[in-house]
Each structure stands twice: as C-alpha cells, then as structure tokens.
Phi, psi and omega in degrees: 000128186246136179228162180270331187246357178209165177249138179231122184222137175241122176273107184296333182286323184255348181068028179254126173261136179240125174253117180247112176295128195231058169233063188299327180295335178255018183054034177061034178292148186276121168244184185298317181297317181293321179301315180294316182290327176295319175301314182296320180293319180290325176295317179302316180294320182292328183274345185269110180295342178279351179267118183240000171201144179238134175245131175241130183212183181234149176280148178079215188273345185247153169282298186191110189266022175090201182284149178277097186294337179296327179287330177292316179298320181291335182284340178058233183292347180268010183299321180300315179295319178300314182293326177295322178290315180300314182291332175300314178291313184297316182292327174297319178297315179299317179298320179296315180301318183287328190257344181293154179296317184297125175300146184244129180250126170274115177264090190271093186271356180191207186300138172238108184228149176055240179300332176291321175298316180298315181298317178301318180298326183282344180283156183284325178227144179231113181248121189239150171292148181297338180270356185293153177233154188223131176204143178292315168072337188305304187291341175298330179260014178077019183240151177271161185290156174217194174069022177084000186297326181285348173269310184285321189298310179298328179288336182271316187242356184092159186297314185298315179291325176297320178297318180297313182295324184280320186272335181252347183058036177304138178263126179257142169283169177298321180297318178293318180298323176294316180297327180279353180088013180278340183239155175275312180211155171242130185235145175306141186309315185293339184255357188298309185300316180292323179297314180295320179301311182296319180294317181296321178294319178298313181293321181294342178273000183271183180280092193302314181296323178293319177298321177296317178297318181294318183292326177290322176300316180293314183297324186266358189298325183287349179268358186236154169283173185300310184295319178298316181296318179294325176295319177296322176298315181298317180294320182292314183293326177294317179294319182291332181294339181263001177281164177301316181290325177297316178294322180294320180298317178293316181298318180297320179296313182292328180270003177056052177220167177284141180286153175238093186275148180244001176085019180213000000 
C-alpha cells in the first residue's frame, strides 16, 4: 500500500504493521492528505488479520508536531470547513487505533505536540526517546484540542494536570512525562528503535483477540459502574475461552509448555 504522506509496512514474518508519518521537513505536521491517509492506514491495519501489533512513529527528528498551521492560514475563511474535514479523517484514525484488537505502540522518536500528543495518548503503549518533548500546544495557537486528547488526558493524568497542560502549554521532558503516567517507558535515543522492534514482535506473538478484549475493558472501565464492568468482564472471558488462542493458552499451562498463539 502506497501513500504520499506516510509509509505503511507489514512484516509478514512478525505480524507487525508500522505506520511512519513521513513529512520530516514539516516535523510530520498533519495536513488534509495526511489525515486522510492516516485513516486509510489504520483501517488497513484493522482489517488485516495478519496484523497483530501496530507501531506508529515519525520520520526524521519529530514524532508528530501537530497540525500544519500553514494549511490553516492558506484556507482563510474556509478554515472551519477544512478542520471539520481533517478531524473527520483524523478522529476516524484515532478510533481505529483505540478499538482494534492489535495493540498499538507509539514509538515516540521526537517531539509530540498537539495532534501528536493526542495520537500518543490514544495508543496502548508509548515508548519514548529520552530526548523527546511533549506539549499540548493547541491553545498556544488559539485553537482548542482535538484528536481525543480531552477524553484521554484527564483519565491519564487527572483533571488538574490536564488543565495545566492544556491551558498553559507546559512542555514536559520524557522523564517528566513518564513520571506523570503519560509514557510506558523512556529509552536512550540510540536504543529506542531496537527496543520498540523487540517489544512489538513480542506483543504480536500474543493472543491478539484476547489483548483486544483486555484493552477495551481497560479503556471503557471509567464509563461503567462496578457491576456493569464485571458483567462485561464475565462476557469477555467466556468469549475468549472459546477462541483458538484461549484454548491454546489453557492447554499450554496444563501441559507446562509455552503457548503458541495464532491470533484468533
């Protein structure tokens, strides 16, 4: 699959799909074409049964520097219509990342700002270079947040910290972002790519449908009361027990061997 603003690659041997935002001269800032192509890439990954882990990263020095403000300026009075179209594509991509069975890893190789910050929040795991920087950035440009950040951010760091990041555009170092719970791990820059590669291969060898069920239970838990959540857990574990991987996992445990999951 070929795109103009990003690279999409599926390693058939490891079952890992990699989405690389590929506008390095613009620090991978989001324009209309990239928003549309990001939606298409996430749909492709979600529809491909051979994809069991997704990695999203950026080309060059940045992970994802938010919206391309030059395109907003060029749109003039049509900026509102442009943003409605862009967010339709972008939000569809975010929904796919959050809802697909395959776990999604944000490989944060540089700055994550605005839409990049939002995208990182929507991923299941976020592994960042020690030199990476993080900022919401939206209100600094007179714009309100999008890309799911106002849903994920308060749930991740709490309301007060979400308010600080959104209203002051405070820039966090990778160490601070890890301390605040925004990141899974921080890795030395030189070791980041290999660390993410090894982690993605490990995750892709797991029980993909079960991982998808688990991530949705966790993501939706704050929207349910205790009894509702436990009912959803009961239904999910019963459903997973009848999958190929569910049966394999139990059999491997009883036979005292490592499981061999096939992702179904």
